[in-house]
BAGUDO-317139 format. One record per residue (C-alpha): residue number from 1; residue in one letter; x, y, z. Coordinates in steps of 0.001 Angstrom, whole numbers. Layout:
BEGIN
[r NUM,"a",[X,Y,Z]]
...
***
This chain:
BEGIN
[r 1,"m",[92170,82866,113945]]
[r 2,"r",[89673,85573,113029]]
[r 3,"t",[87105,84944,110283]]
[r 4,"f",[84446,87159,108726]]
[r 5,"n",[82633,87281,105393]]
[r 6,"v",[82423,89663,102485]]
[r 7,"d",[78651,89675,102082]]
[r 8,"l",[77868,89436,98373]]
[r 9,"g",[74934,87066,98347]]
[r 10,"d",[75725,83836,96525]]
[r 11,"r",[79255,85137,95869]]
[r 12,"a",[80019,85793,99536]]
[r 13,"y",[83399,84523,100717]]
[r 14,"p",[85389,84234,103945]]
[r 15,"i",[88458,86171,105015]]
[r 16,"h",[90574,84134,107433]]
[r 17,"i",[93274,85939,109441]]
[r 18,"g",[95707,84026,111611]]
[r 19,"d",[99251,82885,112329]]
[r 20,"g",[100184,79703,110460]]
[r 21,"l",[97363,79526,107905]]
[r 22,"l",[99820,78553,105155]]
[r 23,"d",[100262,75194,106869]]
[r 24,"s",[96578,74615,107573]]
[r 25,"d",[93877,72759,105646]]
[r 26,"h",[91905,75937,104922]]
[r 27,"l",[93101,76163,101311]]
[r 28,"a",[92199,72565,100506]]
[r 29,"g",[88858,73078,102217]]
[r 30,"v",[87662,75839,99879]]
[r 31,"i",[88748,74291,96552]]
[r 32,"r",[85764,72813,94700]]
[r 33,"g",[87498,70881,91896]]
[r 34,"r",[90649,68742,91653]]
[r 35,"q",[92837,70938,89419]]
[r 36,"v",[94819,73714,91104]]
[r 37,"l",[97220,76217,89548]]
[r 38,"v",[99367,78016,92126]]
[r 39,"v",[100894,81241,90788]]
[r 40,"t",[103608,83090,92697]]
[r 41,"n",[106809,85025,91981]]
[r 42,"d",[110522,84320,92243]]
[r 43,"c",[110762,86198,95543]]
[r 44,"i",[107940,84353,97342]]
[r 45,"a",[108427,80893,95811]]
[r 46,"p",[111601,79996,97766]]
[r 47,"l",[109946,81081,101008]]
[r 48,"y",[106425,79677,100884]]
[r 49,"l",[105587,77708,97740]]
[r 50,"d",[106533,74274,99109]]
[r 51,"r",[104519,74904,102264]]
[r 52,"v",[101413,75701,100252]]
[r 53,"l",[101912,72713,97940]]
[r 54,"s",[102234,70398,100945]]
[r 55,"t",[98638,71242,101913]]
[r 56,"l",[97356,70211,98459]]
[r 57,"q",[98124,66484,98549]]
[r 58,"g",[95642,64593,96387]]
[r 59,"f",[94982,67512,94015]]
[r 60,"d",[96223,67817,90428]]
[r 61,"v",[98586,70755,91022]]
[r 62,"a",[100627,72892,88632]]
[r 63,"t",[102713,75969,89418]]
[r 64,"v",[103808,79139,87667]]
[r 65,"v",[106628,81304,89055]]
[r 66,"l",[106682,84815,87603]]
[r 67,"q",[109265,87559,87930]]
[r 68,"d",[108693,89891,90857]]
[r 69,"g",[107804,93526,90301]]
[r 70,"e",[105121,95993,89229]]
[r 71,"q",[106825,96304,85845]]
[r 72,"y",[105719,92733,85053]]
[r 73,"k",[102051,93451,85735]]
[r 74,"q",[101151,93492,82054]]
[r 75,"i",[99235,91592,79404]]
[r 76,"d",[102290,89678,78172]]
[r 77,"t",[102887,88148,81614]]
[r 78,"l",[99396,86630,81662]]
[r 79,"d",[100405,84322,78826]]
[r 80,"f",[102596,82313,81216]]
[r 81,"i",[99530,81626,83374]]
[r 82,"f",[97203,80820,80479]]
[r 83,"s",[99793,78610,78751]]
[r 84,"e",[100335,76492,81860]]
[r 85,"a",[96600,76060,82419]]
[r 86,"l",[96013,75124,78769]]
[r 87,"t",[99010,72804,78573]]
[r 88,"k",[97740,70929,81626]]
[r 89,"r",[94205,70961,80154]]
[r 90,"f",[92685,72654,83151]]
[r 91,"s",[88896,72835,82979]]
[r 92,"r",[86265,75274,84220]]
[r 93,"n",[86321,73461,87560]]
[r 94,"a",[89970,74416,88124]]
[r 95,"t",[91069,76851,90815]]
[r 96,"m",[93872,79385,90610]]
[r 97,"v",[95737,80361,93774]]
[r 98,"a",[97444,83752,94032]]
[r 99,"l",[100413,83415,96395]]
[r 100,"g",[102073,86802,96639]]
[r 101,"g",[101492,90515,96940]]
[r 102,"g",[99158,92836,95091]]
[r 103,"v",[100756,92354,91687]]
[r 104,"i",[100324,88582,91820]]
[r 105,"g",[96810,88896,93242]]
[r 106,"d",[95679,91312,90548]]
[r 107,"m",[97145,89283,87680]]
[r 108,"v",[95952,85889,88904]]
[r 109,"g",[92502,87310,89593]]
[r 110,"f",[92320,88672,86046]]
[r 111,"a",[93593,85391,84617]]
[r 112,"a",[90923,83525,86602]]
[r 113,"a",[88248,85988,85467]]
[r 114,"t",[89054,85360,81800]]
[r 115,"y",[90258,81748,81620]]
[r 116,"q",[87358,79840,80044]]
[r 117,"r",[85260,82921,80893]]
[r 118,"g",[85781,82629,84617]]
[r 119,"i",[87041,80105,87166]]
[r 120,"d",[87571,80095,90940]]
[r 121,"f",[90579,81688,92570]]
[r 122,"v",[91908,82041,96101]]
[r 123,"q",[93953,84927,97460]]
[r 124,"i",[96899,84186,99765]]
[r 125,"p",[98402,87667,100194]]
[r 126,"t",[101993,87850,101441]]
[r 127,"t",[102509,91605,101847]]
[r 128,"l",[100820,93924,104314]]
[r 129,"l",[99432,96035,101461]]
[r 130,"s",[97788,93057,99793]]
[r 131,"q",[96533,91708,103115]]
[r 132,"v",[94748,94925,104081]]
[r 133,"d",[93571,96041,100661]]
[r 134,"s",[94132,94475,97245]]
[r 135,"s",[93275,90865,98148]]
[r 136,"v",[89757,91868,99200]]
[r 137,"g",[87070,93166,96866]]
[r 138,"g",[87544,91464,93512]]
[r 139,"k",[89372,94183,91577]]
[r 140,"t",[91731,92453,89158]]
[r 141,"g",[93783,93626,86219]]
[r 142,"v",[97049,94671,84640]]
[r 143,"n",[98758,97935,83821]]
[r 144,"h",[99193,99553,80421]]
[r 145,"r",[101878,102058,79542]]
[r 146,"f",[99121,104683,79299]]
[r 147,"g",[97612,103987,82718]]
[r 148,"k",[97538,101812,85828]]
[r 149,"n",[94979,98987,86061]]
[r 150,"m",[93284,100152,82872]]
[r 151,"i",[92684,96564,81720]]
[r 152,"g",[90857,94321,84156]]
[r 153,"a",[87672,92851,85549]]
[r 154,"f",[85696,92529,88769]]
[r 155,"h",[86102,88917,89856]]
[r 156,"q",[85682,87946,93494]]
[r 157,"p",[87874,85257,95070]]
[r 158,"i",[86243,82292,96792]]
[r 159,"a",[88373,82873,99899]]
[r 160,"v",[91163,85068,101289]]
[r 161,"l",[93721,83420,103580]]
[r 162,"i",[95867,85931,105489]]
[r 163,"d",[98798,84366,107355]]
[r 164,"t",[100267,87104,109544]]
[r 165,"h",[103417,85046,110101]]
[r 166,"v",[104642,85790,106551]]
[r 167,"l",[105173,89433,107508]]
[r 168,"e",[108263,88389,109456]]
[r 169,"t",[110119,88098,106136]]
[r 170,"l",[108613,91286,104678]]
[r 171,"p",[111197,94042,104034]]
[r 172,"q",[110606,97264,105977]]
[r 173,"k",[110100,99171,102733]]
[r 174,"e",[107170,96870,101900]]
[r 175,"m",[105877,97226,105464]]
[r 176,"s",[105793,100992,104991]]
[r 177,"a",[103968,100601,101691]]
[r 178,"g",[101309,98499,103392]]
[r 179,"m",[100935,101022,106182]]
[r 180,"a",[99855,103600,103604]]
[r 181,"e",[96692,101587,102975]]
[r 182,"v",[96110,101084,106712]]
[r 183,"i",[96402,104837,107290]]
[r 184,"k",[94034,105377,104353]]
[r 185,"y",[91232,103546,106145]]
[r 186,"g",[91544,105818,109149]]
[r 187,"l",[91526,108941,107002]]
[r 188,"l",[88579,107953,104844]]
[r 189,"g",[86132,106665,107399]]
[r 190,"d",[87242,106020,110983]]
[r 191,"q",[88863,108795,113001]]
[r 192,"d",[89127,106513,116055]]
[r 193,"f",[91086,104006,113981]]
[r 194,"l",[93340,106824,112773]]
[r 195,"a",[94026,107833,116380]]
[r 196,"w",[94763,104178,117214]]
[r 197,"i",[97232,103988,114313]]
[r 198,"e",[98967,107155,115514]]
[r 199,"a",[99236,105753,119039]]
[r 200,"n",[100524,102366,117858]]
[r 201,"i",[102636,103257,114838]]
[r 202,"q",[105877,102186,116528]]
[r 203,"l",[104512,98724,117334]]
[r 204,"l",[103054,98426,113821]]
[r 205,"m",[106369,99248,112171]]
[r 206,"a",[108107,96795,114500]]
[r 207,"k",[105687,94084,113244]]
[r 208,"d",[104237,93365,116671]]
[r 209,"t",[102013,90390,115871]]
[r 210,"e",[98924,91301,117885]]
[r 211,"t",[98999,94986,116900]]
[r 212,"v",[99437,94202,113196]]
[r 213,"s",[96633,91624,113369]]
[r 214,"i",[94266,94265,114767]]
[r 215,"a",[95222,96667,111952]]
[r 216,"i",[94682,93988,109300]]
[r 217,"e",[91327,92949,110716]]
[r 218,"r",[89960,96489,110991]]
[r 219,"s",[91185,97402,107496]]
[r 220,"c",[89653,94272,105976]]
[r 221,"q",[86385,94826,107832]]
[r 222,"m",[86123,98371,106509]]
[r 223,"k",[86853,97294,102956]]
[r 224,"a",[84479,94313,103174]]
[r 225,"e",[81666,96580,104391]]
[r 226,"i",[82244,99036,101546]]
[r 227,"v",[82509,96308,98883]]
[r 228,"a",[79291,94696,100122]]
[r 229,"r",[77508,98040,99616]]
[r 230,"d",[79104,98897,96268]]
[r 231,"e",[80863,96011,94542]]
[r 232,"r",[81589,97749,91222]]
[r 233,"e",[82515,101206,92427]]
[r 234,"g",[79372,103026,91419]]
[r 235,"g",[79305,105022,94633]]
[r 236,"v",[80823,104637,98081]]
[r 237,"r",[83596,102262,96962]]
[r 238,"a",[85287,105179,95228]]
[r 239,"l",[86314,106387,98690]]
[r 240,"l",[88895,103599,98731]]
[r 241,"n",[90800,105637,96128]]
[r 242,"l",[91872,108253,98677]]
[r 243,"g",[95372,109325,97612]]
[r 244,"h",[95264,107154,94500]]
[r 245,"t",[94548,109780,91838]]
[r 246,"f",[97805,111496,92742]]
[r 247,"g",[99519,108201,93562]]
[r 248,"h",[98769,106560,90227]]
[r 249,"a",[100125,109647,88448]]
[r 250,"i",[103374,109283,90399]]
[r 251,"e",[103630,105594,89494]]
[r 252,"a",[102990,106261,85814]]
[r 253,"h",[105517,109104,85773]]
[r 254,"l",[108285,107050,87377]]
[r 255,"g",[107553,103905,85402]]
[r 256,"y",[105831,101117,87290]]
[r 257,"g",[108194,99867,89976]]
[r 258,"g",[109974,103200,90442]]
[r 259,"w",[108110,103660,93727]]
[r 260,"l",[106095,100997,95467]]
[r 261,"h",[102334,101495,95135]]
[r 262,"g",[101994,102267,98837]]
[r 263,"e",[104767,104843,98701]]
[r 264,"a",[102964,106664,95904]]
[r 265,"v",[99693,106478,97866]]
[r 266,"g",[101436,107944,100912]]
[r 267,"a",[102510,111036,98988]]
[r 268,"g",[99095,111055,97303]]
[r 269,"m",[97255,111171,100636]]
[r 270,"v",[99289,114181,101693]]
[r 271,"l",[98414,115889,98407]]
[r 272,"a",[94742,115016,98943]]
[r 273,"g",[95008,116543,102400]]
[r 274,"r",[96540,119735,101064]]
[r 275,"l",[93880,119984,98362]]
[r 276,"s",[91189,119452,101019]]
[r 277,"q",[92755,122285,102993]]
[r 278,"a",[92813,124519,99910]]
[r 279,"m",[89100,123743,99447]]
[r 280,"g",[88480,125101,102955]]
[r 281,"m",[87774,121820,104752]]
[r 282,"l",[90885,120667,106619]]
[r 283,"a",[92882,122807,109004]]
[r 284,"e",[96670,123043,108832]]
[r 285,"s",[96813,120906,111983]]
[r 286,"d",[94874,118166,110176]]
[r 287,"v",[97338,118152,107284]]
[r 288,"t",[100187,118059,109802]]
[r 289,"r",[98690,114909,111320]]
[r 290,"i",[98580,113256,107887]]
[r 291,"v",[102180,114227,107169]]
[r 292,"t",[103379,113100,110603]]
[r 293,"v",[101764,109662,110569]]
[r 294,"c",[103047,109044,107028]]
[r 295,"e",[106545,110132,107994]]
[r 296,"r",[106476,107850,111047]]
[r 297,"a",[105575,105015,108676]]
[r 298,"n",[108623,105992,106566]]
[r 299,"l",[106466,107009,103610]]
[r 300,"p",[107228,109796,101123]]
[r 301,"v",[105214,112943,101804]]
[r 302,"r",[106204,114880,98691]]
[r 303,"p",[106164,114063,94965]]
[r 304,"p",[109338,112619,93412]]
[r 305,"n",[112114,115058,92607]]
[r 306,"g",[111687,116530,89156]]
[r 307,"m",[107984,115702,88782]]
[r 308,"t",[106152,118779,87498]]
[r 309,"v",[102594,120059,87584]]
[r 310,"d",[102253,119201,83891]]
[r 311,"d",[103431,115656,84633]]
[r 312,"f",[100664,115264,87207]]
[r 313,"l",[97979,116730,84969]]
[r 314,"t",[98999,114609,81980]]
[r 315,"h",[98856,111340,83909]]
[r 316,"m",[95735,112213,85897]]
[r 317,"a",[93889,113002,82662]]
[r 318,"v",[93888,109289,81739]]
[r 319,"d",[93076,107947,85201]]
[r 320,"k",[90285,105363,85027]]
[r 321,"k",[88443,107057,87903]]
[r 322,"n",[87624,110052,85717]]
[r 323,"i",[84115,110349,84280]]
[r 324,"d",[83396,112178,81009]]
[r 325,"g",[86747,113905,81156]]
[r 326,"r",[86246,115275,84700]]
[r 327,"l",[88993,114674,87232]]
[r 328,"r",[87650,112958,90349]]
[r 329,"f",[89384,113273,93695]]
[r 330,"v",[88690,111695,97050]]
[r 331,"l",[88973,114553,99524]]
[r 332,"m",[88261,114934,103237]]
[r 333,"k",[85658,117144,104872]]
[r 334,"s",[87428,116218,108099]]
[r 335,"l",[89806,113462,109129]]
[r 336,"g",[87790,110255,108943]]
[r 337,"n",[85140,111775,106672]]
[r 338,"a",[86019,111411,102992]]
[r 339,"y",[83923,112125,99917]]
[r 340,"v",[84274,112220,96104]]
[r 341,"e",[84758,115648,94530]]
[r 342,"e",[84368,116240,90779]]
[r 343,"q",[84411,120035,90823]]
[r 344,"v",[87907,120979,91991]]
[r 345,"p",[88763,124450,90633]]
[r 346,"s",[91745,124148,88324]]
[r 347,"d",[93487,127124,89917]]
[r 348,"l",[93355,125518,93365]]
[r 349,"l",[94658,122213,91999]]
[r 350,"n",[97478,124007,90208]]
[r 351,"d",[98358,125993,93339]]
[r 352,"v",[98575,122843,95460]]
[r 353,"l",[100654,121008,92876]]
[r 354,"n",[102924,123997,92340]]
[r 355,"a",[103551,124279,96077]]
[r 356,"c",[104288,120562,96460]]
[r 357,"c",[106367,120192,93305]]
[r 358,"s",[108547,123243,93882]]
***
């Protein structure tokens, strides 16, 4: 097992990565009270819920099983969590456990942030995407029909338990979605890691345990370092949004659940690469590398059929990353060297979108 901390002073917490953590005593060891609410979905519950509950003998445990899918990541769904906690008279010493992918993690984190003005929660991510990205850093929230993750809070977990064994049951489509976030870390800040991903992409897609564990650990380390420097995205943390301005527009256009989040980010990273090229920073060979590694991960590299330039501009206009009406993009000066750009000429943006949407 590998363990390292997200260094946030008195709110620091461990990330444990290993094979078989679901059956260990690590979850029981981090819970500070006696009341535990385990929240999962109807896809994960038959696979792993009983195993998690078996490690919580002696606790006062309740469960909530939600429907699976991004389309359920909304305010109304939170009521199932709140109602169970209130019915069981859970106090401020209770702990919520998020057993699932990014949707479950985001919703449970937001529920924990707001239930009695904030209680503990633990992340047990079950998808590659949530293991390498969304379970770390304390971003929680739900979607609104006008924008993704527009309603939420920063609320750090007290621990993240990553059991690599659960990836054996992960569908290949979800594996590809998770690889988008792994690739993102190489593009935004570690060219050597990007080269390693390119060299090992076949083993990663085949779920080779040791190779995937290395990718998870490096991704989590990079995110933990960034979060420790900028918890609330006032500066460097914005780099983690590489590909997301375009990706969130794709998700909003298709209706949440039309594409997986990672699929939209994959196409979004290619668009960010092409915009970086149009801004005179990346060479065509650099963009080709982005396209190739995404294709080898079975990710989309173009926008959805029928999505127009106006569709992109409409959805990007309400993206929460914008400031004072200015579109903000994470672009690349070179592969492995990302930065935030708020002054993209509209004609260049339109040219790139026109070329990719045609």
